[in-house]
C-alpha positions in Angstrom: 90.5 73.1 77.4 90.1 76.4 76.3 92.7 78.8 75.1 91.2 80.7 72.7 87.6 81.9 72.0 85.2 84.4 69.8 83.2 86.7 72.2 80.6 89.1 70.5 78.3 91.7 72.7 75.1 92.1 71.1 71.7 93.7 72.8 70.5 90.0 72.2 73.0 88.5 74.7 71.6 91.1 77.4 68.2 90.0 76.9 68.7 86.0 76.7 71.0 86.0 79.9 68.8 88.5 81.2 71.3 90.9 82.5 69.8 93.4 84.8 73.3 95.9 84.8 75.2 95.8 81.6 78.8 97.2 82.6 80.2 96.7 79.3 80.0 98.1 75.5 77.3 96.6 73.7 79.1 96.4 70.4 82.1 95.0 72.2 83.9 91.9 69.8 86.8 89.7 69.9 87.4 87.2 67.0 90.4 85.9 68.8 90.3 86.4 72.7 93.9 85.4 74.4 94.6 85.0 78.0 95.2 88.1 80.0 93.0 89.9 77.8 90.1 91.6 79.7 87.0 90.1 78.2 82.8 90.7 78.9 81.7 88.0 81.9 78.0 87.6 83.6 78.4 87.0 87.4 75.8 88.2 90.7 75.8 91.4 92.1 73.4 91.9 95.3 71.4 89.2 93.6 71.2 90.5 89.8 72.6 89.5 86.8 75.3 92.1 85.5 77.7 92.1 83.0 81.4 93.0 83.8 84.5 93.1 81.8 87.5 90.8 83.8 90.8 89.6 83.0 91.0 85.9 81.6 93.3 84.0 83.7 92.2 83.7 87.5 94.8 85.8 90.2 94.5 84.5 93.6 94.3 87.0 96.7 97.4 85.5 97.8 99.7 86.3 94.3 98.5 89.7 95.0 97.4 90.9 91.7 100.4 88.8 89.9 99.8 86.0 87.5 101.2 83.1 89.2 103.7 81.1 87.3 101.4 78.2 86.4 98.5 78.7 83.7 95.2 79.9 85.3 93.0 80.1 82.2 91.6 76.6 82.9 90.3 74.7 85.8 89.2 71.3 85.8 85.7 70.2 86.9 87.2 67.2 88.6 89.1 69.4 91.2 87.8 72.5 91.4 86.8 72.5 94.8 90.3 71.5 95.9 93.2 73.1 93.7 94.7 76.1 95.8 93.8 78.6 93.3 89.9 77.6 92.8 88.9 76.6 95.9 88.1 79.6 97.6 85.9 81.1 94.8 84.2 77.7 94.5 83.6 78.0 98.1 82.2 81.8 98.1 80.1 80.7 95.2 82.1 83.4 92.7 80.6 81.8 89.6 80.2 83.5 86.2 79.3 82.8 82.9 81.9 83.7 79.7 79.3 84.7 76.9 80.7 83.3 73.4 79.9 82.3 70.2 82.9 79.3 69.8 86.2 78.4 70.3 89.5 77.5 68.8 91.1 74.0 69.4 94.1 72.8 67.4 94.7 69.1 65.8 97.7 67.7 64.8 97.6 66.8 61.2 100.7 65.9 58.9 102.7 66.9 61.8 101.5 70.7 61.6 98.7 72.1 64.0 95.4 72.8 62.3 93.1 75.1 63.9 89.5 74.2 64.1 86.7 76.5 65.2 84.1 74.7 67.4 80.6 76.3 68.1 77.1 75.3 68.7 75.3 74.1 65.6 74.0 77.0 63.8 75.8 79.2 65.4 73.8 80.0 68.4 74.8 81.9 71.8 76.5 79.9 74.2 78.6 80.8 77.7 81.2 79.0 79.2 81.0 78.2 83.2 83.6 80.1 85.0 85.0 81.1 88.5 85.9 84.7 89.2 88.2 86.1 91.7 89.9 89.2 93.1 93.1 89.9 94.1 94.9 93.3 95.4 98.3 94.8 94.3 101.0 96.3 96.6 99.6 99.7 95.5 96.0 98.8 96.3 94.9 98.6 92.7 92.4 95.2 92.8 92.2 93.3 89.4 89.4 90.7 89.0 89.9 88.0 86.9 88.4 84.9 86.1 88.8 81.1 84.6 86.8 79.0 82.6 86.0 75.3 83.9 86.8 72.1 81.8 85.1 68.9 81.6 85.6 65.7 79.9 85.6 66.2 76.1 82.4 64.7 74.0 83.7 62.2 71.0 83.6 65.0 68.5 85.9 67.7 70.1 88.0 64.6 71.1 89.1 63.9 67.9 90.3 67.2 67.7 92.0 68.0 71.2 94.2 65.4 72.0 94.0 65.5 75.8 90.0 64.7 75.4 89.1 68.3 77.1 86.6 70.8 76.3 84.9 73.8 78.4 81.6 73.2 80.1 79.6 75.2 77.9 75.8 76.3 78.7 72.8 77.7 77.0 71.1 80.9 78.1 68.4 78.9 79.4 70.4 76.4 81.2 72.4 78.9 83.1 70.5 79.3 86.3 71.8 76.3 88.1 75.1 77.4 87.8 74.8 81.1 88.2 72.3 81.2 90.9 71.9 77.5 92.3 73.3 76.0 95.3 76.9 74.5 95.5 75.2 70.9 95.0 73.1 72.3 91.7 76.3 74.1 90.2 78.4 71.2 90.5 75.4 68.8 88.8 75.3 71.6 86.1 79.3 70.8 85.0 78.5 68.5 82.2 79.7 67.5 78.8 78.0 69.6 76.2 76.4 66.6 73.4 78.1 66.3 70.3 75.1 66.3 68.3 74.2 69.9 69.3 77.6 71.1 67.9 80.0 71.1 64.7 83.2 72.4 64.0 85.6 73.0 61.1 88.8 74.1 59.9 90.2 77.4 59.6 93.1 79.4 58.4 96.3 79.3 60.7 95.8 83.0 61.1 94.0 81.9 64.1 96.8 80.6 66.1 98.4 84.2 66.8 96.2 86.7 68.7 97.6 89.5 66.7 95.0 88.7 64.4 91.7 89.6 65.0 88.9 89.5 62.4 86.1 88.2 61.3 87.7 86.0 58.3 89.2 84.0 60.8 85.9 81.9 61.5 85.8 81.4 57.5 85.9 77.7 56.9 88.8 76.1 54.6 89.3 72.9 52.8 90.1 70.3 55.2 93.5 68.7 54.1 
């Protein structure tokens, strides 16, 4: 799964992901993105790639702008076509990309949960595959939100995450099938990212709280 990640907007992001209209602040950064926060995503609008800011945690139209009682921050690739909250945006091809530089996952070590920072080897930028949705509140306000799709974990991530899940991750040059392809091409793009192109290391337990948000969270610590 993915319950916390790191996102940093740079001019390079707009170039690498071929964004035509960036409706965001280019120097936006969060070292500890948490559910319900509004963060950068990339989606199609009138056939062009645009950068928008949406809420993390998909709110279906029938929820009238209110978060369901169950978590919608992640959607399993295996059931995204049939699950009540996700089948409509899937059928309407409301796919998106969530640019990131890495994410946190927790491993139980000696009875306590140790956070790890997981990224592409070398710190290269990538994106999570996601779905977005619109939901209208009773007062007419429209809430736009998204979910991150998960797939079975590769061996490296499975060593950290007990449930052996990980987000569907894509390099900028490999995003076209997910964002602009047919439903069949998008489905085929939801694959497990290779472990040999990633790395992971333990970080401070300060990452456990979303109240902490600074570059120091990404510094490796000695594993114990």
